[in-house]
C-alpha positions in Angstrom: 102.8 107.6 79.0 99.5 107.1 79.6 100.4 104.2 82.1 102.6 106.1 83.8 99.5 109.0 84.3 97.0 106.3 85.4 100.4 105.5 87.8 100.3 108.8 89.7 96.6 109.3 89.8 96.1 106.2 91.6 99.2 106.7 93.6 97.8 109.9 94.7 94.2 108.3 95.7 95.6 106.2 97.7 97.3 108.7 99.4 94.4 110.8 99.8 92.5 107.7 100.8 95.4 106.1 103.4 97.4 108.7 104.5 95.4 111.5 105.4 92.9 110.1 107.6 95.5 108.3 109.1 98.5 110.7 109.1 98.2 111.5 113.1 99.3 107.9 113.9 102.4 107.7 111.6 103.9 109.5 114.9 103.1 107.7 117.8 101.9 103.7 115.8 104.8 102.0 114.0 102.3 99.2 113.2 100.3 101.6 111.3 103.5 102.7 109.1 103.9 99.1 108.6 100.3 98.6 107.8 100.8 101.4 105.0 103.7 100.0 103.9 102.1 96.8 102.9 99.2 98.2 101.4 102.2 100.9 99.2 103.4 97.3 98.0 100.2 95.7 97.5 98.9 98.6 95.3 102.4 98.0 93.3 103.6 101.3 93.9 107.5 100.4 94.0 106.9 99.4 90.9 108.0 103.0 89.6 111.4 102.0 90.1 111.6 98.7 88.5 112.6 98.8 84.8 109.9 97.3 82.2 111.7 94.5 81.7 111.0 93.3 85.5 107.5 94.3 85.0 108.1 97.9 86.3 106.8 101.1 85.3 110.1 102.9 84.6 109.4 106.2 85.2 111.8 108.7 83.6 113.3 111.6 85.9 110.5 114.1 85.8 107.6 111.1 86.2 109.8 110.0 89.3 110.3 113.7 90.6 106.3 113.9 90.5 106.1 110.9 92.1 108.4 111.1 95.1 107.0 114.9 95.5 103.2 113.6 95.6 104.4 110.8 98.5 106.5 113.7 100.4 103.5 116.4 100.2 100.9 113.6 102.0 103.3 112.0 103.9 106.6 113.6 104.7 108.1 110.5 106.7 107.0 108.5 103.3 108.9 110.9 101.1 112.4 108.9 100.8 110.1 105.9 98.8 
């Protein structure tokens, strides 16, 4: 459980530092979106959906919803992640 909470805190810190200052660029610059997704991947945030047996976090339903809501709140275009 602590690992998942740390993960969510790390995601929020990333969103604040990477999305907030660049949010307007995402509407006009496709490269900005690609760069953000690469950073998101490099930070390991896609592991939320991967089972523990394969190195993921295997978030439960509540944690997954919290993750998706957080991403969607900071950048609606990324809320589908």
